[in-house]
C-alpha positions as a Markdown table, in Angstrom:
| # | Residue | x | y | z |
|---|---|---|---|---|
| 1 | Unk | 118.6 | 120.8 | 106.7 |
| 2 | Unk | 120.8 | 123.9 | 106.3 |
| 3 | Unk | 123.9 | 121.7 | 106.8 |
| 4 | Unk | 122.9 | 119.6 | 103.8 |
| 5 | Unk | 122.3 | 122.6 | 101.6 |
| 6 | Unk | 125.7 | 124.1 | 102.5 |
| 7 | Unk | 127.5 | 120.8 | 101.8 |
| 8 | Unk | 125.8 | 120.6 | 98.4 |
| 9 | Unk | 127.0 | 124.1 | 97.5 |
| 10 | Unk | 130.6 | 123.3 | 98.6 |
| 11 | Unk | 130.6 | 120.0 | 96.7 |
| 12 | Unk | 129.2 | 121.7 | 93.6 |
| 13 | Unk | 131.9 | 124.3 | 93.9 |
| 14 | Unk | 134.6 | 121.6 | 94.0 |
| 15 | Unk | 133.2 | 119.9 | 90.9 |
| 16 | Unk | 133.1 | 123.2 | 89.0 |
| 17 | Unk | 136.7 | 124.2 | 90.0 |
| 18 | Unk | 137.9 | 120.7 | 89.0 |
| 19 | Unk | 136.3 | 121.1 | 85.6 |
| 20 | Unk | 138.3 | 124.3 | 85.1 |
| 21 | Unk | 141.6 | 123.1 | 86.3 |
| 22 | Unk | 141.5 | 119.5 | 85.0 |
| 23 | Unk | 139.4 | 119.8 | 81.9 |
| 24 | Unk | 140.2 | 123.4 | 80.8 |
| 25 | Unk | 136.6 | 124.6 | 80.8 |
| 26 | Unk | 135.9 | 128.3 | 81.2 |
| 27 | Unk | 134.5 | 129.2 | 84.6 |
| 28 | Unk | 131.5 | 130.8 | 82.8 |
| 29 | Unk | 130.7 | 127.5 | 81.2 |
| 30 | Unk | 131.4 | 125.4 | 84.2 |
| 31 | Unk | 129.2 | 127.5 | 86.5 |
| 32 | Unk | 126.2 | 126.0 | 84.8 |
| 33 | Unk | 126.5 | 123.2 | 87.3 |
| 34 | Unk | 125.3 | 125.4 | 90.1 |
| 35 | Unk | 122.0 | 126.1 | 88.5 |
| 36 | Unk | 120.5 | 123.2 | 90.4 |
| 37 | Unk | 121.1 | 124.9 | 93.7 |
| 38 | Unk | 118.6 | 127.3 | 95.3 |
| 39 | Unk | 119.4 | 131.0 | 95.0 |
| 40 | Unk | 121.1 | 131.4 | 98.3 |
| 41 | Unk | 123.3 | 128.3 | 97.8 |
| 42 | Unk | 124.0 | 129.3 | 94.2 |
| 43 | Unk | 125.4 | 132.6 | 95.4 |
| 44 | Unk | 127.6 | 130.9 | 98.0 |
| 45 | Unk | 128.8 | 128.3 | 95.4 |
| 46 | Unk | 129.7 | 131.1 | 92.9 |
| 47 | Unk | 131.6 | 133.0 | 95.6 |
| 48 | Unk | 133.6 | 129.8 | 96.4 |
| 49 | Unk | 134.3 | 129.2 | 92.7 |
| 50 | Unk | 135.3 | 132.8 | 91.8 |
| 51 | Unk | 137.3 | 133.3 | 95.0 |
| 52 | Unk | 139.2 | 130.1 | 95.0 |
| 53 | Unk | 140.1 | 130.5 | 91.3 |
| 54 | Unk | 141.0 | 134.2 | 91.8 |
| 55 | Unk | 143.4 | 133.4 | 94.6 |
| 56 | Unk | 144.4 | 129.9 | 93.3 |
| 57 | Unk | 148.1 | 130.8 | 92.9 |
| 58 | Unk | 148.4 | 132.0 | 96.5 |
| 59 | Unk | 146.3 | 129.3 | 98.0 |
| 60 | Unk | 148.2 | 126.6 | 96.1 |
| 61 | Unk | 151.5 | 128.0 | 97.4 |
| 62 | Unk | 150.3 | 127.9 | 101.0 |
| 63 | Unk | 148.9 | 124.3 | 100.5 |
| 64 | Unk | 152.3 | 123.2 | 99.1 |
| 65 | Unk | 153.9 | 124.5 | 102.3 |
| 66 | Unk | 151.5 | 122.5 | 104.4 |
| 67 | Unk | 151.9 | 119.2 | 102.5 |
| 68 | Unk | 155.0 | 116.9 | 102.7 |
| 69 | Unk | 154.0 | 115.6 | 99.2 |
| 70 | Unk | 151.4 | 117.0 | 96.8 |
| 71 | Unk | 148.3 | 114.9 | 96.2 |
| 72 | Unk | 148.3 | 112.7 | 93.1 |
| 73 | Unk | 146.8 | 114.1 | 89.8 |
| 74 | Unk | 143.9 | 111.6 | 90.2 |
| 75 | Unk | 143.1 | 113.2 | 93.5 |
| 76 | Unk | 142.6 | 116.7 | 92.1 |
| 77 | Unk | 139.3 | 116.9 | 93.9 |
| 78 | Unk | 141.0 | 116.6 | 97.2 |
| 79 | Unk | 143.5 | 119.3 | 96.3 |
| 80 | Unk | 140.6 | 121.6 | 95.3 |
| 81 | Unk | 138.8 | 120.7 | 98.5 |
| 82 | Unk | 141.8 | 121.8 | 100.5 |
| 83 | Unk | 142.0 | 125.1 | 98.5 |
| 84 | Unk | 138.3 | 125.8 | 99.0 |
| 85 | Unk | 138.8 | 125.2 | 102.8 |
| 86 | Unk | 141.8 | 127.6 | 102.8 |
| 87 | Unk | 139.8 | 130.2 | 100.8 |
| 88 | Unk | 137.0 | 130.2 | 103.4 |
| 89 | Unk | 139.4 | 130.6 | 106.3 |
| 90 | Unk | 141.5 | 133.4 | 104.7 |
| 91 | Unk | 139.0 | 135.4 | 102.7 |
| 92 | Unk | 135.5 | 134.7 | 103.9 |
| 93 | Unk | 133.8 | 135.2 | 107.2 |
| 94 | Unk | 133.3 | 131.5 | 107.6 |
| 95 | Unk | 134.1 | 130.5 | 111.2 |
| 96 | Unk | 137.4 | 128.5 | 111.3 |
| 97 | Unk | 135.8 | 125.5 | 112.9 |
| 98 | Unk | 133.0 | 125.4 | 110.3 |
| 99 | Unk | 135.4 | 125.7 | 107.4 |
| 100 | Unk | 137.5 | 122.8 | 108.7 |
| 101 | Unk | 134.6 | 120.5 | 109.7 |
| 102 | Unk | 132.5 | 121.1 | 106.5 |
| 103 | Unk | 135.6 | 120.5 | 104.3 |
| 104 | Unk | 136.4 | 117.3 | 106.1 |
| 105 | Unk | 132.8 | 116.2 | 106.0 |
| 106 | Unk | 132.8 | 116.2 | 102.3 |
| 107 | Unk | 135.5 | 113.5 | 102.4 |
| 108 | Unk | 133.4 | 111.4 | 104.7 |
| 109 | Unk | 130.5 | 111.4 | 102.3 |
| 110 | Unk | 132.7 | 110.6 | 99.2 |
| 111 | Unk | 134.7 | 107.6 | 98.2 |
| 112 | Unk | 137.9 | 109.2 | 99.5 |
| 113 | Unk | 137.4 | 109.0 | 103.2 |
| 114 | Unk | 141.1 | 108.4 | 103.5 |
| 115 | Unk | 141.7 | 112.1 | 102.9 |
| 116 | Unk | 139.7 | 113.4 | 105.8 |
| 117 | Unk | 142.5 | 113.0 | 108.3 |
| 118 | Unk | 145.0 | 114.7 | 105.9 |
| 119 | Unk | 142.7 | 117.6 | 105.2 |
| 120 | Unk | 141.9 | 118.0 | 108.9 |
| 121 | Unk | 145.6 | 118.1 | 109.7 |
| 122 | Unk | 146.4 | 120.5 | 106.9 |
| 123 | Unk | 143.7 | 123.0 | 107.8 |
| 124 | Unk | 144.4 | 122.9 | 111.5 |
| 125 | Unk | 148.1 | 123.3 | 110.9 |
| 126 | Unk | 147.3 | 126.4 | 108.8 |
| 127 | Unk | 145.3 | 127.8 | 111.6 |
| 128 | Unk | 148.2 | 127.3 | 114.1 |
| 129 | Unk | 150.8 | 128.7 | 111.8 |
| 130 | Unk | 148.8 | 131.1 | 109.6 |
| 131 | Unk | 151.0 | 134.2 | 109.9 |
| 132 | Unk | 154.3 | 132.6 | 109.1 |
| 133 | Unk | 152.8 | 130.5 | 106.2 |
| 134 | Unk | 151.2 | 133.5 | 104.6 |
| 135 | Unk | 154.4 | 135.6 | 105.0 |
| 136 | Unk | 156.5 | 132.8 | 103.3 |
| 137 | Unk | 154.0 | 132.5 | 100.4 |
| 138 | Unk | 153.9 | 136.2 | 99.9 |
| 139 | Unk | 157.7 | 136.5 | 99.5 |
| 140 | Unk | 157.1 | 135.7 | 95.8 |
| 141 | Unk | 155.1 | 138.4 | 93.9 |
| 142 | Unk | 153.5 | 135.8 | 91.7 |
| 143 | Unk | 152.2 | 133.9 | 94.7 |
| 144 | Unk | 151.3 | 137.1 | 96.7 |
| 145 | Unk | 149.0 | 138.3 | 93.9 |
| 146 | Unk | 148.1 | 134.9 | 92.6 |
| 147 | Unk | 149.2 | 135.4 | 89.0 |
| 148 | Unk | 151.2 | 133.1 | 86.7 |
| 149 | Unk | 154.9 | 133.9 | 86.6 |
| 150 | Unk | 154.9 | 134.4 | 82.8 |
| 151 | Unk | 152.2 | 137.0 | 83.0 |
| 152 | Unk | 153.9 | 139.0 | 85.8 |
| 153 | Unk | 157.1 | 139.1 | 83.8 |
| 154 | Unk | 155.2 | 140.4 | 80.7 |
| 155 | Unk | 153.4 | 143.0 | 82.8 |
| 156 | Unk | 156.7 | 144.1 | 84.4 |
| 157 | Unk | 158.3 | 144.5 | 81.0 |
| 158 | Unk | 155.3 | 146.6 | 79.7 |
| 159 | Unk | 154.3 | 148.6 | 82.7 |
| 160 | Unk | 157.2 | 148.6 | 85.2 |
| 161 | Unk | 156.3 | 150.0 | 88.6 |
| 162 | Unk | 152.6 | 149.9 | 87.8 |
| 163 | Unk | 152.6 | 146.1 | 87.8 |
| 164 | Unk | 151.5 | 145.8 | 91.5 |
| 165 | Unk | 148.6 | 148.1 | 90.9 |
| 166 | Unk | 147.6 | 146.0 | 87.9 |
| 167 | Unk | 147.9 | 142.7 | 89.8 |
| 168 | Unk | 145.9 | 144.2 | 92.7 |
| 169 | Unk | 143.2 | 145.5 | 90.4 |
| 170 | Unk | 142.9 | 142.1 | 88.7 |
| 171 | Unk | 142.0 | 140.6 | 92.1 |
| 172 | Unk | 139.2 | 143.0 | 92.9 |
| 173 | Unk | 135.5 | 142.4 | 92.4 |
| 174 | Unk | 134.4 | 144.2 | 89.2 |
| 175 | Unk | 131.5 | 146.6 | 89.2 |
| 176 | Unk | 128.4 | 146.1 | 87.2 |
| 177 | Unk | 128.1 | 148.8 | 84.5 |
| 178 | Unk | 125.2 | 149.3 | 82.1 |
| 179 | Unk | 124.6 | 151.2 | 78.9 |
| 180 | Unk | 121.3 | 153.1 | 78.5 |
| 181 | Unk | 119.7 | 152.6 | 75.1 |
| 182 | Unk | 119.6 | 156.2 | 73.9 |
| 183 | Unk | 117.0 | 155.3 | 71.2 |
| 184 | Unk | 114.6 | 154.6 | 74.0 |
| 185 | Unk | 115.6 | 156.8 | 76.9 |
| 186 | Unk | 118.1 | 159.4 | 78.2 |
| 187 | Unk | 120.6 | 158.5 | 80.9 |
| 188 | Unk | 119.1 | 161.1 | 83.3 |
| 189 | Unk | 115.6 | 159.6 | 82.9 |
| 190 | Unk | 116.9 | 156.0 | 83.4 |
| 191 | Unk | 118.8 | 157.1 | 86.5 |
| 192 | Unk | 115.5 | 158.4 | 87.9 |
| 193 | Unk | 114.0 | 154.9 | 87.2 |
| 194 | Unk | 116.9 | 153.2 | 89.0 |
| 195 | Unk | 116.6 | 155.6 | 91.9 |
| 196 | Unk | 112.8 | 154.8 | 92.1 |
| 197 | Unk | 113.8 | 151.1 | 92.2 |
| 198 | Unk | 116.3 | 151.8 | 95.0 |
| 199 | Unk | 119.3 | 150.9 | 92.8 |
| 200 | Unk | 122.2 | 153.3 | 93.6 |
| 201 | Unk | 124.4 | 154.3 | 90.7 |
| 202 | Unk | 126.8 | 156.8 | 89.3 |
| 203 | Unk | 127.4 | 158.0 | 85.7 |
| 204 | Unk | 130.2 | 157.1 | 83.4 |
| 205 | Unk | 132.3 | 160.3 | 83.0 |
| 206 | Unk | 133.4 | 159.4 | 79.5 |
| 207 | Unk | 130.2 | 159.0 | 77.6 |
| 208 | Unk | 126.6 | 160.0 | 77.7 |
| 209 | Unk | 125.0 | 156.6 | 78.2 |
| 210 | Unk | 127.0 | 154.7 | 80.8 |
| 211 | Unk | 126.0 | 154.0 | 84.4 |
| 212 | Unk | 127.9 | 152.1 | 87.0 |
| 213 | Unk | 125.9 | 150.5 | 89.8 |
| 214 | Unk | 127.0 | 150.7 | 93.4 |
| 215 | Unk | 126.1 | 147.0 | 93.8 |
| 216 | Unk | 125.3 | 144.4 | 91.2 |
| 217 | Unk | 121.8 | 143.3 | 90.7 |
| 218 | Unk | 120.0 | 140.7 | 88.5 |
| 219 | Unk | 119.1 | 142.0 | 85.2 |
| 220 | Unk | 115.4 | 141.4 | 85.9 |
| 221 | Unk | 115.7 | 144.1 | 88.5 |
| 222 | Unk | 116.8 | 146.7 | 86.0 |
| 223 | Unk | 113.8 | 148.8 | 84.8 |
| 224 | Unk | 112.5 | 147.7 | 81.4 |
| 225 | Unk | 115.6 | 145.6 | 80.7 |
| 226 | Unk | 113.8 | 143.0 | 78.7 |
| 227 | Unk | 112.1 | 145.8 | 76.7 |
| 228 | Unk | 115.5 | 147.0 | 75.5 |
| 229 | Unk | 116.0 | 150.0 | 77.8 |
| 230 | Unk | 119.5 | 149.0 | 78.9 |
| 231 | Unk | 122.4 | 146.5 | 78.4 |
| 232 | Unk | 125.1 | 145.2 | 80.7 |
| 233 | Unk | 128.5 | 146.4 | 79.4 |
| 234 | Unk | 131.7 | 147.5 | 81.0 |
| 235 | Unk | 132.5 | 151.2 | 80.8 |
| 236 | Unk | 135.6 | 150.6 | 78.7 |
| 237 | Unk | 133.7 | 148.7 | 76.1 |
| 238 | Unk | 131.2 | 151.6 | 75.9 |
| 239 | Unk | 133.9 | 153.8 | 74.4 |
| 240 | Unk | 134.0 | 152.0 | 71.0 |
| 241 | Unk | 130.9 | 153.5 | 69.5 |
| 242 | Unk | 131.9 | 157.1 | 70.1 |
| 243 | Unk | 135.4 | 156.4 | 68.7 |
| 244 | Unk | 133.9 | 154.9 | 65.6 |
| 245 | Unk | 131.7 | 157.9 | 65.1 |
| 246 | Unk | 129.4 | 156.6 | 62.4 |
| 247 | Unk | 127.9 | 159.2 | 60.1 |
| 248 | Unk | 124.6 | 159.0 | 58.1 |
| 249 | Unk | 124.7 | 156.7 | 55.1 |
| 250 | Unk | 127.9 | 154.9 | 56.1 |
| 251 | Unk | 128.4 | 151.2 | 55.8 |
| 252 | Unk | 129.8 | 149.6 | 59.0 |
| 253 | Unk | 131.5 | 146.2 | 59.5 |
| 254 | Unk | 131.9 | 144.7 | 63.0 |
| 255 | Unk | 134.5 | 141.9 | 62.9 |
| 256 | Unk | 134.5 | 139.3 | 65.7 |
| 257 | Unk | 131.2 | 140.8 | 66.8 |
| 258 | Unk | 129.9 | 138.2 | 69.3 |
| 259 | Unk | 128.3 | 138.5 | 71.8 |
| 260 | Unk | 127.1 | 141.8 | 70.2 |
| 261 | Unk | 127.5 | 144.5 | 72.9 |
| 262 | Unk | 129.5 | 146.9 | 70.8 |
| 263 | Unk | 127.4 | 146.0 | 67.7 |
| 264 | Unk | 124.2 | 147.1 | 69.5 |
| 265 | Unk | 125.9 | 150.2 | 70.9 |
| 266 | Unk | 127.1 | 151.3 | 67.4 |
| 267 | Unk | 123.5 | 151.0 | 66.1 |
| 268 | Unk | 122.1 | 152.8 | 69.1 |
| 269 | Unk | 124.5 | 155.7 | 68.6 |
| 270 | Unk | 124.3 | 155.8 | 64.8 |
| 271 | Unk | 121.9 | 157.7 | 62.5 |
| 272 | Unk | 118.7 | 155.9 | 61.4 |
| 273 | Unk | 119.3 | 153.6 | 58.4 |
| 274 | Unk | 122.9 | 152.7 | 59.3 |
| 275 | Unk | 123.8 | 149.5 | 57.4 |
| 276 | Unk | 125.8 | 147.3 | 59.8 |
| 277 | Unk | 127.2 | 143.9 | 59.1 |
| 278 | Unk | 128.3 | 141.9 | 62.1 |
| 279 | Unk | 130.5 | 138.8 | 61.5 |
| 280 | Unk | 131.8 | 136.1 | 63.8 |
| 281 | Unk | 133.1 | 132.6 | 63.1 |
| 282 | Unk | 131.1 | 131.0 | 66.0 |
| 283 | Unk | 127.5 | 130.3 | 65.1 |
| 284 | Unk | 126.5 | 129.7 | 68.8 |
| 285 | Unk | 128.0 | 133.0 | 69.8 |
| 286 | Unk | 126.3 | 134.7 | 66.9 |
| 287 | Unk | 123.0 | 133.6 | 68.2 |
| 288 | Unk | 123.7 | 135.8 | 71.2 |
| 289 | Unk | 124.3 | 138.7 | 68.8 |
| 290 | Unk | 120.9 | 138.1 | 67.3 |
| 291 | Unk | 119.2 | 137.8 | 70.7 |
| 292 | Unk | 120.7 | 141.0 | 71.9 |
| 293 | Unk | 119.6 | 142.9 | 68.8 |
| 294 | Unk | 116.1 | 141.5 | 69.0 |
| 295 | Unk | 115.8 | 142.6 | 72.7 |
| 296 | Unk | 117.0 | 146.1 | 71.8 |
| 297 | Unk | 114.8 | 146.3 | 68.7 |
| 298 | Unk | 117.8 | 146.8 | 66.4 |
| 299 | Unk | 118.6 | 145.5 | 63.0 |
| 300 | Unk | 121.9 | 144.2 | 61.5 |
| 301 | Unk | 123.1 | 141.7 | 59.0 |
| 302 | Unk | 124.6 | 138.9 | 61.2 |
| 303 | Unk | 126.9 | 136.5 | 59.4 |
| 304 | Unk | 128.6 | 133.4 | 60.6 |
| 305 | Unk | 131.8 | 133.6 | 58.5 |
| 306 | Unk | 135.5 | 133.6 | 58.8 |
| 307 | Unk | 137.0 | 137.2 | 58.9 |
| 308 | Unk | 140.2 | 135.8 | 57.4 |
| 309 | Unk | 138.3 | 134.8 | 54.2 |
| 310 | Unk | 136.4 | 138.0 | 53.0 |
| 311 | Unk | 136.3 | 136.7 | 49.4 |
| 312 | Unk | 133.7 | 134.2 | 50.6 |
| 313 | Unk | 131.2 | 136.8 | 52.0 |
| 314 | Unk | 132.1 | 140.3 | 51.1 |
| 315 | Unk | 129.9 | 142.0 | 48.5 |
| 316 | Unk | 132.8 | 144.1 | 47.0 |
| 317 | Unk | 131.4 | 147.4 | 48.4 |
| 318 | Unk | 133.7 | 149.2 | 50.7 |
| 319 | Unk | 133.0 | 150.1 | 54.3 |
| 320 | Unk | 133.4 | 153.6 | 55.7 |
| 321 | Unk | 133.7 | 152.3 | 59.3 |
| 322 | Unk | 135.2 | 149.0 | 60.6 |
| 323 | Unk | 135.4 | 147.7 | 64.1 |
| 324 | Unk | 137.9 | 144.9 | 64.6 |
| 325 | Unk | 137.4 | 143.6 | 68.1 |
| 326 | Unk | 140.3 | 141.3 | 67.8 |
| 327 | Unk | 140.7 | 137.9 | 69.6 |
| 328 | Unk | 143.2 | 138.4 | 72.4 |
| 329 | Unk | 144.7 | 137.2 | 75.6 |
| 330 | Unk | 141.9 | 138.9 | 77.6 |
| 331 | Unk | 144.4 | 139.9 | 80.2 |
| 332 | Unk | 142.5 | 143.2 | 80.8 |
| 333 | Unk | 139.4 | 141.4 | 82.1 |
| 334 | Unk | 140.9 | 139.0 | 84.6 |
| 335 | Unk | 138.9 | 140.6 | 87.4 |
| 336 | Unk | 135.7 | 139.4 | 85.6 |
| 337 | Unk | 137.2 | 136.1 | 84.5 |
| 338 | Unk | 139.8 | 134.9 | 87.0 |
| 339 | Unk | 140.1 | 131.6 | 85.3 |
| 340 | Unk | 142.2 | 133.4 | 82.6 |
| 341 | Unk | 145.1 | 133.1 | 85.1 |
| 342 | Unk | 144.8 | 129.3 | 85.0 |
| 343 | Unk | 143.8 | 128.7 | 81.4 |
| 344 | Unk | 145.9 | 131.3 | 79.5 |
| 345 | Unk | 149.5 | 130.2 | 78.7 |
| 346 | Unk | 152.5 | 132.2 | 77.6 |
| 347 | Unk | 152.6 | 129.9 | 74.5 |
| 348 | Unk | 149.2 | 131.3 | 73.5 |
| 349 | Unk | 150.4 | 134.8 | 72.9 |
| 350 | Unk | 152.4 | 134.4 | 69.7 |
| 351 | Unk | 149.5 | 132.6 | 68.0 |
| 352 | Unk | 147.1 | 135.4 | 69.0 |
| 353 | Unk | 149.5 | 138.1 | 67.8 |
| 354 | Unk | 149.7 | 136.2 | 64.4 |
| 355 | Unk | 145.9 | 135.9 | 64.2 |
| 356 | Unk | 145.4 | 139.6 | 65.0 |
| 357 | Unk | 147.8 | 140.6 | 62.2 |
| 358 | Unk | 146.2 | 138.2 | 59.8 |
| 359 | Unk | 142.8 | 139.7 | 60.5 |
| 360 | Unk | 144.1 | 143.2 | 60.0 |
| 361 | Unk | 145.6 | 142.2 | 56.7 |
| 362 | Unk | 142.4 | 140.5 | 55.6 |
| 363 | Unk | 140.0 | 143.3 | 56.6 |
| 364 | Unk | 142.1 | 146.4 | 55.7 |
| 365 | Unk | 141.3 | 146.1 | 51.9 |
| 366 | Unk | 137.6 | 146.4 | 52.7 |
| 367 | Unk | 138.0 | 149.9 | 54.2 |
| 368 | Unk | 137.2 | 152.8 | 51.9 |
| 369 | Unk | 139.8 | 155.6 | 51.4 |
| 370 | Unk | 139.4 | 158.1 | 54.3 |
| 371 | Unk | 137.5 | 155.5 | 56.2 |
| 372 | Unk | 138.2 | 154.6 | 59.8 |
| 373 | Unk | 139.2 | 151.2 | 61.3 |
| 374 | Unk | 139.0 | 150.9 | 65.1 |
| 375 | Unk | 141.2 | 148.2 | 66.5 |
| 376 | Unk | 140.2 | 147.0 | 69.9 |
| 377 | Unk | 141.3 | 144.4 | 72.4 |
| 378 | Unk | 140.7 | 143.6 | 76.1 |
| 379 | Unk | 144.4 | 142.9 | 76.5 |
| 380 | Unk | 147.0 | 144.9 | 78.4 |
| 381 | Unk | 150.0 | 143.3 | 76.6 |
| 382 | Unk | 151.7 | 145.8 | 74.3 |
| 383 | Unk | 152.7 | 143.0 | 71.9 |
| 384 | Unk | 149.0 | 142.6 | 71.1 |
| 385 | Unk | 148.3 | 146.3 | 71.1 |
| 386 | Unk | 150.6 | 149.2 | 70.4 |
| 387 | Unk | 153.4 | 147.0 | 69.0 |
| 388 | Unk | 150.8 | 145.3 | 66.8 |
| 389 | Unk | 149.6 | 148.6 | 65.3 |
| 390 | Unk | 153.1 | 150.0 | 65.0 |
| 391 | Unk | 154.1 | 147.0 | 62.9 |
| 392 | Unk | 151.0 | 147.2 | 60.7 |
| 393 | Unk | 151.4 | 150.9 | 60.0 |
| 394 | Unk | 155.1 | 150.5 | 59.3 |
| 395 | Unk | 154.2 | 147.9 | 56.6 |
| 396 | Unk | 151.3 | 149.8 | 55.0 |
| 397 | Unk | 151.9 | 153.2 | 53.4 |
| 398 | Unk | 148.2 | 153.8 | 53.1 |
| 399 | Unk | 147.6 | 153.3 | 56.9 |
| 400 | Unk | 147.8 | 156.3 | 59.2 |
| 401 | Unk | 147.0 | 156.6 | 62.9 |
| 402 | Unk | 144.3 | 159.0 | 64.1 |
| 403 | Unk | 145.5 | 159.9 | 67.6 |
| 404 | Unk | 142.9 | 159.4 | 70.3 |
| 405 | Unk | 142.6 | 162.5 | 72.5 |
| 406 | Unk | 140.8 | 161.6 | 75.7 |
| 407 | Unk | 140.7 | 161.9 | 79.4 |
| 408 | Unk | 140.7 | 158.2 | 79.9 |
| 409 | Unk | 143.6 | 155.7 | 79.6 |
| 410 | Unk | 147.2 | 156.3 | 78.7 |
| 411 | Unk | 148.8 | 157.4 | 75.5 |
| 412 | Unk | 150.9 | 154.7 | 73.9 |
| 413 | Unk | 153.3 | 154.9 | 70.9 |
| 414 | Unk | 150.2 | 153.9 | 68.9 |
| 415 | Unk | 146.7 | 153.9 | 70.4 |
| 416 | Unk | 145.4 | 154.3 | 73.9 |
| 417 | Unk | 145.5 | 151.8 | 76.8 |
| 418 | Unk | 143.2 | 151.6 | 79.8 |
| 419 | Unk | 144.6 | 149.5 | 82.7 |
| 420 | Unk | 142.4 | 147.3 | 84.9 |
| 421 | Unk | 140.5 | 149.3 | 87.5 |
| 422 | Unk | 141.4 | 152.7 | 86.0 |
| 423 | Unk | 138.3 | 154.8 | 86.5 |
| 424 | Unk | 136.5 | 151.6 | 87.5 |
| 425 | Unk | 137.0 | 150.2 | 84.0 |
| 426 | Unk | 138.3 | 146.9 | 82.6 |
| 427 | Unk | 141.6 | 146.8 | 80.8 |
| 428 | Unk | 141.1 | 147.8 | 77.2 |
| 429 | Unk | 143.1 | 149.0 | 74.2 |
| 430 | Unk | 141.9 | 151.1 | 71.3 |
| 431 | Unk | 143.7 | 152.4 | 68.1 |
| 432 | Unk | 142.1 | 154.3 | 65.2 |
| 433 | Unk | 143.5 | 154.0 | 61.7 |
| 434 | Unk | 142.5 | 155.7 | 58.5 |
| 435 | Unk | 143.2 | 154.8 | 54.9 |
| 436 | Unk | 145.1 | 157.6 | 53.1 |
């Protein structure tokens, strides 16, 4: 009975990983396939998926050392099965014999029984020569830290000696952080509720509403979550509302707002009656904005429109505060989304930089004089961040940076950068501009 359940979890994991590698699906989307499993197997399946994808570059390098010839593209499932087997042996507490036998058994049950002998030989050969194989694979920094070569090169160019710390942080399990809805409760009171529920936590040192849990829990375990008492949000993302510093009577525009975490926080932190318009080009993602606001009992004007075409939706009244949460490479949140290492390509970056600049150009005219535009990304590439803002300010006489003075992150030529893992936060970039 247990054996069948375990096999089902492993096979589901293989199917999910294949859909990411072969079909380019995001891991978040592909993980829907494991909903059919019971909770214990679902957790095991997710661990196999996240872990195998997180360490794909290193596992694949080791597999290539073990194979005389790589499997054909049509046999991607066998390749993934081998990677899952290696992941269990290297990174999990799965007994070696179980990792080998269960991996081989999946071939027996499928249409590719020819591969069982190959996989058996590959995994047993690894067990015999593990030390030398891992040492050889780790001679290359890209393989050692399981990152694509182009990304390592970009990070070395931007961050020099800090690159190994960044790569290592990207491979860690991220913490679960929450934001207390200050319209409903204080952080101290909510911590008391968490303590009563035996959920250990610590405060975010950089704002008055953030909490990081010692261990992740399901949201239904969080006190009064569905009544709007708290939201799941990384500590770095929680900094946006304070930086925007909305004052009474101001109009606020949130560009690329979905899924609405920062939208909600801005409203929670702003005076009553704040008029906020949240826009995003994706209607499905905008539904999540609406759902989040409803749960938190907040109100905003949510529009599914193109930020590049303000003439089609703007009412000609200026905004005193604008948040541009720009589309980016997401290289700062790899620890949460390890599939970024597989799906993001170096060729994507120039197009993203162009889109960011186009959004800045389109939205800037909507900002009132003396107003504040907060530019934010979850990238750690300077070409999307400090270089992007430097170029924009150089081309706009009416744009001036407001220096961010804070105890978090690092000062850049323009703006402030948080690197992954810094103070337990995701990688994030912020820059404040005012119109003069």
